N, C-alpha and C positions, 0 to 999 in steps of 0.2 A: 500495499501501499504505499501510494507517497502522499505524504504529509506536506499542503500548501502552506505555506508559512503565513502567516498576517501581518500588515506593516510597523506591526510595533516586533515581533520577533525579527526581521530583518535586521531590523536595527540592530538586536544586540547578536546576532551573525556576524554583520558589519566591524564594530567593538570586539569578536575576537578577530576577525580577520584580519583587524591593523594590528592586533599586536602579534597574529604572527608575523605580519609584514616585515616590522619593528623590529625583534627579535632575531630576523634575517641580516638586516641592518644592521646591527649589534653585532652580526658576528664577519658580518665581510672583508673586513680589514683585517680580519685574523684569519683567512680561512689563506693562509701564507706557507711556504716552504718549512717544513722544522714541527708544524706543528701537528697535535693527534688530535686522528678522530673524539677524544675522552675531553680532551680540553674541549673544543669547541663542543662536546654534548653537557659540560658542567657549567659549561659556561649562557645555555642554552634555560638548562633548566636554575640557575639561578635566576637569570633577567625575567622569566616570565614569574615566578612564585613573585620574586616582589617586586610586577605591575601588580600581584592581585591575580595572576590564573591558576593554572595548573593544566604540566605535561598531559599532552591527550593521549599520545602513544605510549607513556609507560603503565609498562601493567597491565597494556589491550593486550588481548590475547596472547600474555604473556611474555608479550616485548619487552626489554628488559634496561630501556634507557629511553629519554627527551629525544634525541635524536633518530635519523635513520639515513647513515651517510654512505655512502652507495660509491670510490669511485674507479675510476676507468670501462671495465667489465662489468659490472657490478648494475645492474638498472635498477633496483630501488630494495629497503630493507636490510640494506646492511647494519650491522651493529657495532658503533661506531666500538674503537678499539684504539693502542696503546703508539700502533708503529705510526713513525708520525708518515706525512702525505710528504710527497716528494713534490717539487720543480716538474714541470709539464702533464703533469697527475691532470684528468675535468673532474670534480666532486661535486655528484650527487645530494644536496642535502635534503630532509627532507621531515616538518617543521609542523605540530600540530599543539592547539594551546584549546583548554576549556575555559571560558569566561565567564560569568551569568548566566551559566545553563546549560550555553551554546560553543556550539566547536568551526576554528578557526584550523586550517589546511594549506601550505604551501606546502614548495616544492621550490627547489631553484641549484643550474648546476654551473658550478663555480670553474674557471678554469685558473690553473694554481703557476704561478708565475709569469713562465712564456709556456706558452704552448704548442702544438705546431697548427702550419696552418687550414690543413685536412679536421682535426680536434676543432676548429677554433665555426671553420665553415659545420658542423655538425653541431656546434650549438649556436649558429645563430638562426639556421634552416629549424628547431626543436624548436625552440623560441616562436619562430614566423606560423607554426603547427598550431599552437597555443594561439597565438590570437587570427588564426585564420577557421579555430574552431569557435572563438565569443562570437565571431563575428554572424555566427549560424544561430548564437542561443535568443533568438526571439519568439516570440509569442506568437501559433502557426504554427512556425517549425520543425519537428520531429529530432529524435533523438541520432536517425542516419543520418540528418544533416549535416550533424556537428562530425560524427565520425567517417564522411568521405571527404572531409574539404584536409581535415587532419592527413588521411592518408590517401588522398588526392597530392598533398605537396613534399610527405615525403616520402610517398614514394617515384613520382618525378624525379627526387634528391636522388635516389638509387640507396636507397633506407628501408631498414626493415622498420615495420611496425608492431608494436608486439602484440599477442590476441589473450595473452591469459589474465590480465591486468588491466583495469577498467579504473576511469572516472567514478562517480559516486553520488547519490546525491548528501546533504548533507544540514544540519541540523542542532538537537536536544545530539545525536549520537555522528561519531562519525562516520559512518557508512548507517545510507538509508540509499530508499529507494528514489527514478530510479538508473540503473548501472548508467553508465558514459563510457563508451567501449573508443576506441581511437581509434577506428574505422567501420564502415561503414556504408547500406546505398542511399540516397539522394529519396525522402518522401518514406523512408520505414522508418520503423519504431516509433516510440509514443511517443506521443504529438505534449510539446510545450504550454505550458501557461503559464499565471502569472503567478507568483507565489510559491515558486521551486528555485530554489537552491544547490549550485552542481558543483561540483570538483571537477572540472577538467582539467585531464593530466601526460600530456604527451609521454608517453615512454618511445624513444623513436632510437632505432640500432644502426650503425653506421655502416654493418655486415648486414648477417640477413634477422628474422623476425623471429628464430628459434632458439627459448630461453632453456638454462636449466635451471634446478634448487641447491646452492651448500648441507651439508648435514649438519648446521646447525638447527636448520628449518627458521628459516628466515630467509638470508641471502641471493637473490637472484641472480644468474649472470646470463650472460650472453651465451647460447654456445661453440658459439661457432669464436671465443675469447672477441671479436671488437668490441668496440667505444659505445657506449649508449649515455642517450642523455635527456633530459628527467625533467620538461614546467610545468612549472599548476598554480594554476587561481580558482579564486571562491568569486558566484557570479552569482547575482536573484535576477528575478527574470519582473522588470517591474513596468507599470502602466506600458505592457508591452514588448518595452525593449528591454535591454542585458545591464544587468549592472556591477560592474568589476565589485568585489567587496576585497578583495586586498588590492595589493600595488607591490611592481619592483621597484619604487622611487626612492627610497630609502635603501639596495643596498645600490643601485644604479647610484647616485649619490656618494654610501660609503665607498667603494670603486674607483668614480670617478676622487676624492680627493686622498686617498690614498695614492694617488697615479702621476695626483698634482704636488703635496709630500714628500716622493721618491722626484722625482726634477729639481726639486728646487735645493742646491746644495748649502749642505754645514758651512757655519758660521764660524769666523776663530775666538 
């Protein structure tokens, strides 16, 4: 059953979404060579709790941490560990928070240090896939229109679209109906209507679409060892149009400021 949110509930979803976006913004300048995923995880949990929220992932289905951190060929659900990230890595950071009883859920894939042109292209195309999917999230369209827009853009670039993992509805629970696949056919699937809150999250592989699961019960990797990228926004349908509840502005601003500070020579 799909729970359509009232205007008041959507505002609460927006507050949770803003907190998860701010959390990723706090992490952004710290995603550098040498930092450990576990350090990022601790920082995120501290910030979320200090802001009045609760980490939504921690303990859910038994997951042990605040963040899912998935480098390189890991698609999603990586468990933060003590191994430092390296220059040239790409790093998917997926974060969820609960605030005032509602969930915010967002992911961003960072380039660590200097990454290859191939990795840069994967990140750019995947983020464009997200934008194209969101453009289809309007009342009267169907779930298949979102997936088709994502799939078409990714496959035109020669990339594989993960099938087994999908976006989802969002609200008081992290995973609500409907599922939002990153593939599909135009005009098929559930009709979109006002009051829906969705997490749209393309997971795009540089190689084939196939994945495999690690023995830890969580980590998902590309089967062929190719890189994978993941971006996610929360959106609400209001007045027939799409309202994007999360934002990458905090991340983009933090990354830009970090680049500027690195370009300024030290003073004696």
